[in-house]
Structure formats: structure tokens, C-alpha cells
C-alpha positions in Angstrom: 181.1 121.3 154.5 181.5 119.1 152.3 185.0 120.3 150.3 182.7 122.6 148.0 185.2 125.8 147.3 183.9 129.1 148.6 184.3 130.7 145.8 183.9 131.0 141.8 187.4 131.3 140.7 187.9 127.6 142.5 185.3 125.6 140.3 186.3 124.0 137.1 186.1 126.7 134.5 182.8 125.9 131.8 182.1 126.4 128.6 180.1 129.4 127.0 176.4 129.2 127.3 174.3 129.0 124.5 171.2 130.8 125.4 171.5 134.0 124.1 168.7 136.5 126.0 168.8 139.9 125.4 171.9 141.1 126.1 173.4 143.8 128.7 176.4 146.0 127.6 179.6 144.1 126.9 181.7 142.9 129.8 178.9 144.0 132.4 178.3 142.0 135.3 174.9 142.1 136.2 173.9 139.6 139.4 177.2 138.4 141.7 175.6 134.9 143.3 175.8 132.7 145.9 174.0 129.6 145.3 172.8 127.3 148.0 171.5 123.7 148.2 171.3 120.8 150.4 172.4 118.6 147.7 175.6 118.3 145.9 174.9 117.3 142.6 172.1 120.2 142.1 174.1 122.3 143.8 177.4 122.0 141.3 175.2 121.8 138.0 173.2 125.5 139.2 176.5 126.5 140.3 177.8 125.4 136.9 175.4 126.6 134.8 175.0 130.0 135.7 179.0 130.8 135.3 178.2 130.0 131.9 175.7 132.9 131.2 178.2 136.2 130.0 177.0 138.6 132.7 176.7 136.5 135.8 179.7 135.9 138.2 178.7 133.2 140.9 180.6 134.2 143.9 179.7 131.4 146.4 178.5 128.3 146.7 177.2 126.5 150.0 176.0 123.2 150.5 173.8 123.1 153.3 171.9 125.9 155.1 174.9 126.9 157.5 177.4 127.4 155.0 174.8 129.8 153.4 174.6 133.3 155.4 179.0 132.8 155.9 179.2 132.8 151.9 176.9 135.9 151.6 179.0 137.8 154.3 182.0 136.9 153.0 180.9 136.7 149.1 179.0 140.1 148.9 176.5 139.1 146.3 173.6 140.7 144.8 171.7 137.4 144.7 171.7 134.3 146.5 169.5 131.7 144.5 168.0 129.3 147.6 167.1 125.3 147.0 164.0 125.0 149.2 163.5 121.6 150.8 159.8 120.0 150.3 158.4 121.5 153.1 159.7 124.8 152.5 160.3 125.9 156.4 164.0 125.3 156.7 164.1 127.0 153.5 162.0 129.9 154.8 163.7 130.5 158.2 167.2 130.6 155.8 165.8 132.8 153.9 164.9 134.9 157.1 168.0 134.9 158.1 169.9 136.3 154.9 167.6 138.9 154.4 167.9 140.0 158.3 171.8 140.0 158.0 171.8 141.4 154.2 168.8 143.2 153.7 169.5 144.6 150.0 170.6 140.9 148.7 167.9 139.7 146.5 166.8 136.1 147.2 165.6 134.0 144.7 164.1 130.5 145.8 163.4 127.4 144.0 161.2 125.1 145.3 159.8 121.9 143.8 156.2 122.3 144.5 155.6 125.8 145.7 151.9 126.9 146.4 151.0 130.2 147.0 151.0 129.9 150.8 154.5 129.5 150.4 155.0 132.0 148.4 152.7 134.5 150.5 155.2 133.6 153.0 158.2 133.7 151.0 157.4 137.3 150.3 157.0 138.4 154.2 160.4 136.5 154.7 161.7 138.7 152.3 161.9 136.4 149.0 161.7 138.4 145.7 161.2 135.4 143.9 159.9 131.8 143.8 160.6 129.7 141.2 159.5 126.2 140.4 161.7 123.3 139.9 160.2 122.7 136.3 160.7 126.1 135.3 163.0 126.9 131.8 166.5 128.0 132.5 165.3 131.0 129.9 163.0 131.6 133.2 165.1 131.5 136.3 168.1 133.5 134.0 165.5 136.7 133.8 164.7 136.3 137.3 167.8 136.7 138.6 168.4 139.7 136.1 165.5 141.3 138.2 166.0 140.4 141.4 169.1 141.6 141.0 168.0 145.2 140.1 165.4 144.8 143.5 162.5 143.5 140.9 160.2 140.9 142.2 159.1 137.7 139.5 156.0 135.9 140.5 154.6 132.8 138.2 151.3 134.1 136.7 149.4 130.5 139.1 151.5 131.6 142.2 150.5 135.6 142.4 150.4 136.2 146.5 146.7 135.5 148.0 146.5 139.3 149.8 148.5 142.3 149.4 149.6 141.8 153.2 152.1 139.3 151.7 154.0 141.4 150.4 153.7 143.3 153.8 151.7 146.6 152.6 148.2 147.1 153.8 145.5 147.8 151.3 145.3 151.2 152.1 149.0 151.6 151.6 148.5 149.8 148.6 145.6 152.1 147.2 147.7 155.2 147.9 151.0 153.9 146.0 148.7 152.9 143.1 147.2 156.5 142.9 150.5 157.9 143.3 152.1 156.0 140.1 149.0 157.5 138.1 150.4 160.8 139.2 148.1 161.5 141.6 148.6 164.2 144.1 148.4 164.3 147.8 145.2 166.2 147.9 143.4 164.3 145.2 144.4 160.8 146.8 142.8 162.1 149.6 139.8 163.1 147.9 139.5 159.7 146.2 140.4 157.6 149.3 137.8 159.6 151.4 141.1 160.8 153.8 142.9 163.6 155.0 145.5 165.2 153.3 147.8 164.1 156.7 146.3 160.7 156.7 147.6 160.5 153.6 150.7 161.4 154.2 151.1 159.3 157.3 150.0 156.3 155.3 152.6 157.0 152.4 155.4 157.7 154.8 154.7 153.9 156.3 155.0 152.7 152.9 158.0 154.1 152.2 159.6 152.5 155.1 158.6 149.2 154.7 159.8 149.3 150.7 162.9 151.2 151.5 161.8 154.2 149.2 163.6 157.4 148.8 160.1 159.5 148.2 156.6 158.5 147.4 157.0 158.1 143.7 160.4 155.9 144.5 157.8 153.7 146.8 155.3 153.5 144.4 157.7 152.4 141.7 159.2 149.8 144.1 155.4 148.2 144.6 154.8 148.6 140.9 157.9 146.4 140.0 157.1 143.8 142.2 153.6 143.5 141.0 152.1 144.9 144.9 150.3 147.6 143.0 
């Protein structure tokens, strides 16, 4: 470890942010954040900047991949912001480890030159957003707020190339899409030329994959993440 503090309290106090995005309720913390990056300067700059946002709380910083998971386990964040190396491979491995240990934590990956292939791999890993390095701070702040609430944010040019990127089959996406419109199981079965029992089986599989409470909640999650 390079001497970076593990908690936000140990960081040098930062001035208030000049950014004025749509305001959460006064005093509300919308995201508890762990920031991870291999480079000290970028790590410190990003952590300090995020601390200037009134509704963010930076609860941990981690310099180097080996420090990220311990910081997550120690700090109980809602979001982890990871700086990915140029290749993206080690960043994806780290994201997979974080997701495996804390599935409820939203993961934002900041990548120098993200490609659709990287986005596909990232979503399979459990990442909810891939943000290019040339994105605006405004976009990153909005992304973190959304990811903290379980939403996926994707640049238009970086949309996943297929439904399989999100772990859902085409049939599961079709069923969720029709569920979102309010269709009944019988109506979905008629539309897709399936037996009602098959629709229920497909729906159950989608609910398990998305962690939904019921079929309507699963459809909502898929809709918010841009998968249906």
C-alpha cells in the first residue's frame, strides 16, 4: 500500500463543488463510493473531486487492484469506481471479484478507449456502466447516481452488441419486453407461440438472473438497464 488512507475521513478536506446538478433531497447521501485506480495522481484527483459532490460520500480509496476488494469489504459502499488499464483484462477480473464478493454493489468502470467488445465483457462480469476517459464530469456524476440505484448507463456508441452481453437470452428479453407492456402470461404465450408453462419457466429464469422480486420487477430492472 502506498500510504493512501482507507477512508474518506482521513483525506484532506475539499472545497464545495461548483457543479449544480438536479439536487437530491437536502442532506441525502445517494452514493457511498470506493474509488480504485493504479495511478496515485488519478486516484487522488478523482476521490477529491467526488467528495465535492454534496450527496456523495467517498468511503474508501484503493491504489492497486489488490487493495480494492479489502476496501469494499471494509467500507460497505453502494458503488465502486474502477480505473481500467488500457487492455481492460485485469480491470474486468477485478470487477468480477468485486461482483462475486458483493453482488449488490454497483460497479462503474472508467476506461481509456472502451470498445463494444469491452462493454460486452464488462456487463457479463457484473459492471453496470463503462465510462470513457473523455466523458464529462457531469456524465460521471449522473452515472454514479444511477448505478447506486441499480441502473445501467451506457454511451450510445457503446451499447452491447447482443442481449447475451447482459446474461439474458433473446427469449427472456422478449418475455420481459412484453411483461413491461402489461401483457398477461396468456397474452405473452400467444404472442410468442409458446405454452403458458414455458412462459412461466422463461420468466422464472429471468427473475433469477436479474434478482427481481417478481416478473414485473424483473421487467423494470431489464428496462432500466436498457436490455429490453
